[in-house]
C-alpha positions as CSV (number, residue, x, y, z in Angstrom):
1,M,68.5,86.0,78.2
2,K,72.0,86.3,76.9
3,L,73.4,89.7,75.8
4,P,75.9,89.9,72.9
5,F,79.5,90.8,73.4
6,G,80.0,94.5,73.1
7,F,76.4,95.4,74.0
8,Y,77.3,97.0,77.4
9,D,79.8,99.2,75.6
10,K,77.2,100.2,73.1
11,L,74.9,101.4,75.9
12,R,77.7,103.4,77.5
13,D,78.5,105.0,74.1
14,T,74.8,105.7,73.3
15,V,73.2,106.9,76.5
16,R,74.7,109.7,78.7
17,V,75.2,108.9,82.4
18,S,73.6,112.3,83.3
19,E,70.4,111.3,81.5
20,I,70.0,108.2,83.6
21,V,71.1,109.7,86.9
22,G,69.2,112.9,86.3
23,K,65.9,111.0,86.5
24,R,66.5,110.3,90.2
25,V,68.9,113.1,91.2
26,S,68.6,116.9,90.7
27,L,71.8,117.7,88.8
28,T,73.5,121.1,88.3
29,K,76.0,121.4,85.5
30,K,79.4,122.9,86.4
31,G,81.9,123.0,83.6
32,G,82.3,119.5,82.2
33,E,80.5,117.8,85.1
34,H,77.2,117.6,86.8
35,S,76.8,117.6,90.6
36,G,74.0,116.9,93.0
37,L,73.1,115.3,96.4
38,C,74.3,111.7,96.5
39,P,71.4,109.1,96.3
40,F,73.5,106.5,98.2
41,H,73.9,108.4,101.5
42,N,72.3,111.4,103.3
43,E,74.1,114.7,102.7
44,K,73.3,118.4,102.8
45,T,76.2,119.6,100.6
46,P,76.5,118.0,97.1
47,S,79.5,115.7,96.8
48,F,78.1,113.6,94.0
49,T,79.4,114.2,90.5
50,V,78.5,112.8,87.1
51,N,81.0,113.0,84.2
52,D,79.5,112.2,80.7
53,S,82.9,112.3,78.9
54,K,84.4,109.7,81.3
55,K,81.1,107.8,81.5
56,F,80.8,107.4,85.3
57,Y,79.4,108.9,88.5
58,H,81.4,109.3,91.7
59,C,80.6,110.4,95.2
60,F,83.4,112.0,97.2
61,G,81.5,111.5,100.4
62,C,80.7,107.8,100.4
63,G,82.9,106.6,97.5
64,A,80.0,105.3,95.3
65,H,81.3,104.9,91.8
66,G,80.1,103.3,88.6
67,D,78.7,103.6,85.1
68,L,75.1,104.2,84.0
69,I,74.3,100.4,84.2
70,R,75.7,100.2,87.7
71,F,73.6,103.2,88.8
72,I,70.3,101.5,87.7
73,S,71.5,98.2,89.3
74,E,72.3,99.8,92.6
75,T,69.3,102.1,92.9
76,Q,66.6,99.7,91.6
77,G,68.0,96.4,92.8
78,F,68.5,94.8,89.4
79,S,71.3,92.6,88.4
80,Y,73.9,94.3,86.1
81,K,72.5,92.4,83.1
82,D,68.9,93.2,83.9
83,A,69.8,96.9,84.5
84,A,71.3,97.0,81.0
85,I,68.2,95.5,79.5
86,Q,66.0,98.1,81.3
87,I,68.2,101.0,80.0
88,A,68.0,99.6,76.4
89,Q,64.2,99.2,76.6
90,D,63.7,102.7,78.1
91,N,65.8,104.3,75.4
92,G,64.5,102.4,72.4
93,I,67.8,100.5,71.8
94,E,67.4,97.2,70.1
95,I,68.9,94.2,71.9
96,P,70.4,92.0,69.1
97,K,69.5,88.3,69.3
98,V,72.3,86.0,70.2
99,T,73.0,83.3,67.6
100,A,73.4,79.7,68.5
101,E,77.2,80.0,67.9
102,E,77.3,83.0,70.3
103,E,75.2,81.1,72.8
104,R,77.7,78.2,72.8
105,K,80.6,80.7,73.1
106,Y,78.9,82.4,76.1
107,E,78.3,79.1,77.9
108,F,81.9,78.1,77.3
109,A,83.2,81.5,78.6
110,D,81.0,81.2,81.7
111,R,82.4,77.7,82.4
112,V,86.0,79.0,82.1
113,K,85.2,81.9,84.4
114,H,83.8,79.4,87.0
115,L,86.9,77.3,86.6
116,L,89.1,80.3,87.4
117,E,87.2,81.0,90.5
118,I,87.5,77.4,91.7
119,A,91.3,77.5,90.9
120,N,91.7,80.8,92.8
121,E,90.0,79.2,95.8
122,F,92.4,76.2,95.5
123,F,95.4,78.6,95.5
124,V,94.2,80.6,98.5
125,N,93.6,77.3,100.5
126,H,97.2,76.3,99.7
127,L,98.8,79.5,101.0
128,N,100.9,77.8,103.7
129,V,102.8,79.2,106.7
130,Q,106.0,79.4,104.8
131,I,104.6,81.5,102.0
132,K,102.7,83.7,104.5
133,N,105.9,84.3,106.4
134,Y,107.7,85.2,103.1
135,L,104.9,87.7,102.2
136,E,105.1,89.2,105.7
137,Q,108.9,89.6,105.3
138,R,108.1,91.5,102.1
139,G,105.9,93.9,104.2
140,I,102.5,92.5,103.0
141,K,99.9,92.5,105.7
142,Q,97.3,89.8,106.1
143,T,94.5,92.2,105.2
144,T,96.3,93.0,101.9
145,I,96.7,89.3,101.2
146,K,93.0,88.9,101.6
147,D,92.1,92.0,99.5
148,F,94.1,90.8,96.6
149,A,93.2,87.1,97.1
150,I,96.9,86.0,97.0
151,G,97.4,82.3,96.9
152,Y,100.0,79.6,96.2
153,A,100.2,77.0,93.4
154,P,101.9,73.8,94.7
155,S,103.8,71.5,92.4
156,G,102.1,68.5,91.0
157,N,98.8,67.8,89.2
158,E,96.4,68.1,92.2
159,L,94.6,71.1,90.6
160,E,94.2,69.4,87.3
161,K,92.9,66.3,88.9
162,M,90.3,68.2,91.0
163,L,89.1,70.2,87.9
164,Y,88.5,66.9,85.9
165,E,86.6,65.5,89.0
166,K,84.4,68.6,88.9
167,G,83.4,67.9,85.4
168,F,85.5,70.4,83.4
169,S,86.6,69.3,80.0
170,E,90.1,69.5,78.6
171,P,89.3,72.4,76.2
172,E,87.9,74.4,79.2
173,I,91.0,73.5,81.3
174,L,93.4,74.6,78.5
175,Q,91.4,77.8,77.8
176,S,91.8,78.8,81.5
177,G,95.4,79.7,80.8
178,L,96.5,77.6,83.8
179,F,97.6,74.7,81.8
180,G,99.5,73.9,78.5
181,K,99.7,70.9,76.3
182,R,102.9,69.3,75.1
183,D,103.4,67.8,71.6
184,S,102.9,64.4,73.2
185,G,99.4,65.4,74.2
186,R,100.1,65.5,77.9
187,V,98.5,68.4,79.8
188,Y,100.8,70.1,82.3
189,P,100.4,73.0,84.8
190,I,102.0,76.3,83.8
191,F,102.3,77.5,87.4
192,N,104.4,75.3,89.8
193,S,105.5,76.3,93.3
194,R,104.6,80.0,92.7
195,I,102.8,82.7,94.6
196,M,99.6,83.4,92.7
197,F,98.0,86.8,91.9
198,P,94.5,86.7,90.4
199,I,94.2,89.2,87.5
200,K,90.7,90.7,87.4
201,N,88.8,92.7,84.8
202,S,86.9,95.9,85.5
203,F,84.0,93.9,86.8
204,S,86.3,92.2,89.4
205,K,86.0,88.8,87.6
206,I,89.1,86.7,87.4
207,V,90.4,86.4,83.8
208,A,94.0,85.2,84.4
209,F,96.8,84.7,86.9
210,G,100.3,85.9,87.5
211,G,102.8,83.7,89.4
212,R,105.9,84.7,91.3
213,A,108.7,82.2,92.0
214,V,109.8,81.7,95.6
215,G,113.5,82.1,96.1
216,E,115.9,82.4,93.1
217,A,113.9,80.3,90.5
218,M,113.6,81.9,87.1
219,P,111.8,83.4,85.5
220,K,110.8,85.4,88.5
221,Y,107.3,86.2,87.1
222,I,105.1,84.5,84.6
223,N,101.6,85.4,83.4
224,S,98.8,83.3,81.9
225,P,98.9,83.2,78.1
226,E,96.3,85.1,76.3
227,T,92.9,83.4,76.2
228,M,89.3,84.3,75.1
229,L,89.0,86.1,78.5
230,F,92.5,87.6,78.8
231,K,94.1,90.2,76.5
232,K,97.3,91.5,77.9
233,S,97.1,94.7,75.8
234,E,93.8,95.6,77.5
235,I,93.9,94.4,81.1
236,M,95.9,96.1,83.9
237,F,96.6,94.5,87.3
238,G,94.8,96.4,90.1
239,A,92.5,98.4,87.8
240,N,89.4,96.8,89.3
241,L,90.4,98.3,92.7
242,A,91.9,101.5,91.4
243,N,89.0,102.6,89.1
244,K,87.0,104.4,91.8
245,Y,90.1,106.3,93.0
246,F,91.1,107.7,89.6
247,H,88.3,110.3,89.7
248,K,89.1,111.5,93.2
249,D,92.6,112.9,92.5
250,N,92.2,112.8,88.7
251,Y,95.4,110.8,88.1
252,A,96.5,107.2,87.8
253,I,99.9,105.7,88.7
254,L,101.2,103.2,86.1
255,V,103.9,100.8,87.4
256,E,105.5,97.6,86.2
257,G,104.7,94.7,88.6
258,Y,102.3,93.0,90.9
259,M,104.3,93.7,94.1
260,D,104.5,97.4,93.2
261,V,100.8,97.7,92.9
262,I,100.2,95.7,96.1
263,A,102.8,97.7,98.1
264,L,101.4,101.0,96.8
265,H,97.7,100.1,97.5
266,Q,98.8,99.0,101.0
267,A,100.6,102.4,101.5
268,G,97.5,104.3,100.5
269,F,98.2,104.9,96.8
270,H,95.1,103.3,95.5
271,H,95.4,104.7,92.0
272,A,98.2,102.3,91.1
273,V,97.9,99.8,88.3
274,A,100.4,97.6,86.4
275,S,100.8,96.6,82.8
276,L,101.5,93.0,83.7
277,G,105.2,93.0,82.7
278,T,104.3,93.6,79.1
279,S,104.8,96.8,77.1
280,V,102.3,99.6,77.8
281,T,99.9,99.7,74.9
282,Q,97.7,102.5,73.5
283,S,94.7,100.6,74.8
284,H,96.2,100.8,78.4
285,I,96.7,104.6,77.9
286,D,93.2,105.1,76.5
287,K,91.6,103.2,79.3
288,L,93.4,105.3,81.9
289,W,92.7,108.6,80.2
290,G,89.0,107.5,80.0
291,S,89.0,107.6,83.8
292,C,91.3,110.5,84.7
293,D,93.3,113.3,83.0
294,E,96.8,112.5,84.1
295,I,98.8,109.3,83.9
296,V,101.8,109.2,86.3
297,V,104.3,106.8,84.8
298,C,106.6,105.2,87.5
299,L,108.7,102.4,86.0
300,D,111.7,100.8,87.6
301,G,114.9,102.9,87.9
302,D,116.9,100.4,85.7
303,E,117.8,100.6,82.0
304,A,114.9,98.5,81.0
305,G,112.5,100.9,82.9
306,K,114.1,103.9,81.1
307,R,113.7,102.2,77.7
308,A,110.0,101.4,78.5
309,A,109.4,105.0,79.6
310,N,110.9,106.3,76.3
311,K,108.6,104.0,74.3
312,I,105.6,105.4,76.1
313,I,106.7,108.9,75.2
314,Q,106.9,108.1,71.5
315,M,103.5,106.4,71.7
316,I,101.5,109.1,73.5
317,L,102.9,112.3,71.8
318,P,100.2,112.4,69.1
319,N,97.4,112.1,71.7
320,V,98.7,114.2,74.6
321,S,97.0,117.5,75.0
322,S,96.4,120.4,77.4
323,V,93.6,118.2,78.9
324,K,95.1,114.7,78.8
325,S,98.7,114.5,80.1
326,V,101.4,112.1,81.1
327,S,104.1,112.8,83.8
328,F,107.0,110.7,85.1
329,I,108.5,109.7,88.4
330,E,112.2,109.0,88.2
331,L,113.2,106.5,90.9
332,P,116.8,105.9,92.0
333,L,118.9,103.5,89.9
334,S,117.8,99.8,90.4
335,C,114.9,100.8,92.6
336,D,111.2,100.0,92.1
337,P,108.2,101.4,94.1
338,D,108.0,98.3,96.3
339,D,111.7,98.7,97.2
340,L,111.3,102.4,98.0
341,I,108.3,101.9,100.3
342,Q,110.0,99.0,102.1
343,K,113.2,100.9,102.7
344,E,112.0,104.5,103.2
345,G,108.2,104.4,103.7
346,A,105.1,105.8,102.1
347,D,106.2,109.4,102.7
348,A,109.3,108.9,100.4
349,F,107.0,107.7,97.6
350,A,104.6,110.6,98.2
351,Y,107.6,113.0,97.7
352,Y,108.3,111.5,94.3
353,V,104.6,111.8,93.4
354,D,104.5,115.4,94.5
355,N,107.7,116.1,92.5
356,R,106.9,114.2,89.4
357,I,108.2,115.7,86.2
358,A,106.2,116.8,83.2
359,L,106.5,115.2,79.8
360,S,108.4,118.2,78.4
361,E,111.0,118.0,81.2
362,K,111.3,114.3,80.8
363,I,112.1,114.7,77.1
364,W,114.6,117.4,77.9
365,R,116.4,115.3,80.4
366,N,116.5,112.3,78.1
367,E,118.1,114.3,75.3
368,Y,120.4,116.7,77.3
369,V,121.6,115.1,80.5
370,G,125.1,113.5,80.3
371,K,125.7,114.7,76.7
372,N,128.1,117.2,75.2
373,F,126.9,120.0,73.0
374,E,130.1,122.0,72.5
375,K,130.0,121.6,68.7
376,A,127.5,123.4,66.5
377,E,126.6,120.1,64.8
378,S,125.6,118.5,68.1
379,R,123.5,121.5,69.0
380,A,121.8,121.5,65.6
381,A,121.0,117.7,66.0
382,L,119.5,118.4,69.5
383,E,117.3,121.2,68.1
384,R,116.2,118.9,65.3
385,K,115.2,116.2,67.8
386,F,113.1,118.7,69.7
387,H,111.5,119.9,66.5
388,L,110.5,116.3,65.7
389,Y,109.1,115.7,69.2
390,C,107.0,118.8,68.9
391,S,105.7,118.0,65.4
392,E,104.2,114.8,66.8
393,I,101.9,116.8,69.1
394,V,98.6,117.4,67.4
395,D,97.3,119.8,70.0
396,K,98.6,123.1,68.5
397,G,98.5,125.1,71.7
398,L,100.4,122.5,73.6
399,Q,102.8,122.1,70.7
400,A,103.6,125.8,70.8
401,N,104.3,125.7,74.5
402,F,106.6,122.7,74.1
403,R,108.6,124.6,71.4
404,R,108.9,127.6,73.8
405,Y,110.0,125.4,76.6
406,F,112.7,123.6,74.6
407,N,113.9,126.9,73.1
408,D,114.2,128.4,76.6
409,M,116.1,125.3,77.9
410,V,118.5,125.3,74.9
411,W,119.2,129.0,75.4
412,N,119.8,128.8,79.2
413,N,121.7,125.6,79.3
414,I,123.7,125.6,76.1
415,I,123.8,128.9,74.2
416,R,124.1,131.3,77.2
417,R,126.6,128.9,78.8
418,K,128.6,128.8,75.6
419,K,128.6,132.6,75.6
420,G,130.1,132.7,79.1
421,G,126.9,133.8,80.8
422,G,128.4,133.2,84.3
423,I,126.9,129.8,85.1
424,H,130.3,128.3,85.8
425,N,131.8,131.4,87.4
426,A,133.1,130.2,90.8
427,S,133.1,133.7,92.2
428,L,129.3,133.8,92.1
429,S,127.4,132.8,95.1
430,E,125.5,129.5,95.1
431,E,122.3,131.4,95.3
432,V,123.0,133.5,92.2
433,R,124.2,130.5,90.3
434,S,120.9,128.8,91.0
435,F,119.2,131.7,89.2
436,A,120.7,130.5,85.9
437,K,118.4,127.5,85.8
438,Y,115.4,129.7,85.2
439,S,114.4,131.0,81.8
440,E,113.5,134.7,81.6
441,I,109.8,134.0,81.5
442,E,110.0,131.5,84.4
443,F,111.9,134.0,86.4
444,L,109.3,136.7,85.8
445,E,106.5,134.3,86.8
446,Y,108.2,133.5,90.0
447,A,108.8,137.2,90.6
448,I,105.0,137.9,90.0
449,C,104.1,135.2,92.5
450,A,106.6,136.5,95.0
451,F,105.1,140.0,94.7
452,L,101.6,138.6,95.2
453,L,102.8,136.8,98.3
454,Y,104.7,139.6,100.0
455,F,102.6,142.5,98.9
456,I,99.2,141.0,98.8
457,E,97.6,144.2,100.0
458,F,98.7,145.9,96.7
459,V,97.2,143.3,94.4
460,D,94.3,144.4,92.2
461,E,92.0,142.6,89.8
462,E,94.0,143.7,86.7
463,S,97.1,141.9,87.9
464,L,95.3,138.8,88.9
465,E,94.0,138.4,85.3
466,I,97.4,137.4,84.1
467,S,97.8,133.8,83.0
468,L,101.0,132.1,84.0
469,S,102.4,129.4,81.7
470,E,103.9,127.3,84.6
471,P,101.0,125.1,85.9
472,K,102.1,125.0,89.5
473,L,102.6,128.8,89.6
474,E,99.2,129.4,88.0
475,G,97.7,127.1,90.7
476,F,99.6,129.1,93.3
477,K,98.2,132.3,91.9
478,L,94.6,131.0,91.9
479,H,95.1,129.8,95.5
480,L,96.0,133.4,96.4
481,V,92.9,134.7,94.5
482,D,90.7,132.4,96.7
483,Y,92.5,133.7,99.8
484,L,91.8,137.3,98.8
485,N,88.2,136.6,98.0
486,N,87.7,135.0,101.5
487,N,89.6,137.6,103.6
488,D,88.6,141.2,103.9
489,N,92.0,142.2,105.5
490,P,94.7,140.0,103.8
491,K,98.1,139.9,105.6
492,F,101.3,138.2,104.7
493,E,101.6,136.5,108.1
494,S,98.2,134.7,108.0
495,L,98.7,133.9,104.3
496,S,102.0,132.2,105.2
497,V,100.3,129.9,107.6
498,N,97.7,129.1,105.0
499,L,100.3,128.3,102.3
500,K,102.5,126.1,104.6
501,N,99.5,123.8,105.1
502,S,98.5,123.7,101.4
503,R,99.8,121.7,98.4
504,F,101.7,124.9,97.4
505,S,104.0,124.7,100.4
506,G,107.0,123.9,98.1
507,V,106.4,127.0,96.0
508,F,106.0,129.1,99.2
509,E,109.3,127.7,100.6
510,L,111.2,128.5,97.4
511,L,109.8,132.1,97.2
512,S,110.7,132.6,100.9
513,K,114.3,131.5,100.3
514,Q,114.8,133.3,97.0
515,K,113.2,136.6,97.6
516,N,116.4,138.5,97.0
517,L,116.5,137.1,93.5
518,F,112.9,137.1,92.4
519,L,112.3,140.7,93.7
520,R,115.8,142.0,93.8
521,D,115.0,145.7,93.3
522,I,112.8,145.7,96.3
523,F,114.5,143.3,98.8
524,V,118.2,143.8,98.0
525,N,118.5,147.4,96.9
526,K,115.8,148.5,99.3
527,L,114.5,151.0,96.8
528,E,111.3,152.9,97.6
529,I,109.0,151.7,94.9
530,D,105.5,152.3,93.9
531,K,104.3,148.8,94.6
532,K,101.3,148.8,92.3
533,A,103.3,150.3,89.4
534,F,106.0,147.7,89.9
535,L,103.5,144.9,89.8
536,H,102.0,146.3,86.6
537,W,105.5,146.5,85.2
538,L,106.1,142.8,86.0
539,C,102.9,141.8,84.4
540,K,103.5,144.0,81.3
541,K,107.0,142.5,81.0
542,H,105.6,139.0,81.1
543,Y,103.0,139.8,78.4
544,L,105.7,141.3,76.2
545,L,107.8,138.1,76.5
546,I,104.8,135.9,75.6
547,L,104.2,138.1,72.5
548,K,107.8,137.9,71.4
549,N,107.9,134.1,71.8
550,E,104.7,133.7,69.8
551,Y,106.1,136.1,67.2
552,V,109.3,134.0,66.8
553,E,107.2,130.8,66.5
554,L,105.2,132.4,63.6
555,L,108.4,133.5,61.9
556,R,109.6,129.9,61.9
557,L,106.5,128.8,60.0
558,D,107.6,131.1,57.2
559,K,104.2,131.2,55.4
560,A,103.0,134.1,53.3
561,S,99.5,133.7,54.7
562,L,100.9,134.7,58.1
563,E,101.9,138.2,57.0
564,V,98.8,139.9,58.5
565,R,99.2,138.1,61.8
566,L,103.0,138.9,62.0
567,S,102.2,142.6,61.4
568,S,99.6,142.7,64.1
569,Y,102.1,141.0,66.5
570,L,104.7,143.6,65.7
571,Q,102.2,146.5,66.3
572,E,101.2,145.0,69.7
573,I,104.9,144.4,70.7
574,N,105.7,148.0,69.9
575,R,102.7,149.3,71.8
576,V,103.5,147.2,74.9
577,S,107.2,148.1,74.7
578,V,106.3,151.8,74.9
579,E,104.0,151.3,77.8
580,L,106.7,149.2,79.6
581,K,109.2,152.0,79.1
582,K,106.9,154.5,80.6
583,L,106.3,152.2,83.6
584,S,110.0,151.7,84.0
585,E,110.6,155.4,84.2
586,N,107.7,156.2,86.6
587,F,107.4,153.4,89.2
588,L,110.2,154.8,91.4
589,V,108.8,157.3,94.0
590,R,110.8,160.5,93.5
């Protein structure tokens, strides 16, 4: 029984994964996910999760991963197609009949798929010693060659001849994307003397090939043309292997080329996929966001890579949100991920991943770095650009935060510098000059985290309720909350050991080095301070700054309907200002 194109997608859109899994596994809902004991291996602590919005299940224990159809297939021993039919029947979903035309189309597609498998076997068998040595020199291991089924296309018409002998027709051979046809009517191979990379869909079925020239031949890379099986705007190289890893760390790494993906997978970065040398499309972005919440863009460090990254920014701005984000890795000039790993190892790339920059910072760097803003006109043009960027963001909360970020950056890097704020004063110490890179609100948030770190015994529930705008600092604070909840007698020394071995080691190191800046009154002036009152003062000051920023944003909207909100903001600002003044007067111990 043939199933129409698009029927599998209809099942995934109609039936929730939790409904299917819940019939065999006792699930508990936690936030946006369900969890339970994995049905694929014995476990006592639940490591099995089901995510309806992303339409898949995943086990952190054994790595089992798939959609609702795969679950029925794996647990009941059905083929994927039969599992889909079973789900449709159980849920009263009609299976449309396949027309005679569709039947012929299916049979033709099946023949082309079979042809591609035979061709891949042909390429693998022609992977000679010379090519294996070349790949080995590029740092590719034999196991990796096997995992990616890398092969070699020799020159000549040997493959074409073999396919005709196996009964394939000329239309099937042309539709495979391995051959072209000249005006004279002669069929010719598209790939000659090239290392071959099979391109697979999400079901690990070959749909096309990419070929790399050996030596200095040009072009260096070519891909199969688009066919009935292969749409460049939808397929990503390596996605069939990376899919099950997206959920584990909740991010994907998007790179440019085959060798980048292969080098990254071999180095342990299994979330890497490539856009096949073509422009990244909205379909690529949507597919990745469907499997994880963050896309880490890591394009080559040349001008072409920078232009491609800028195109991605323009494309994703309307859809980026506080839930779905994009970040960027900026590699050294003329360097790609494969180069970096070959020269400096996996740890070097891990450093870039850990220090990836947010979309807001990427936009700031693009528009600010290397440019002159001495004139009022140039500053006005810059602010206009940032306004346009922000207006593209549909998520209003995120849009407001982007506006605050850009306002802070303009103030600290242009306006305050123009006013002679001391950033270029050679008499200042390097440590004090480094302070200038922080906005007032960033500085306060670092100070709050520094206090929580050094005086954890004075922390109370009220101070921990504060929400920090910088994600890594909010994560740092939550890590401290967990530490407090699990330790009856919290001490700085034991907390230090805990942090050095956590993902917040970088924040800990910064706070350790900069304590005389972030908590200057306590560490430098050595004043006797009521620690709890000082912490409450920091939190109150932070709250006041947030209020003022939001008030300024409302003023810019300049709408009469906002008068009531503006009035309430002013009342709250005045109230908090009075409280802050009292705290300022009283937190010193007399």
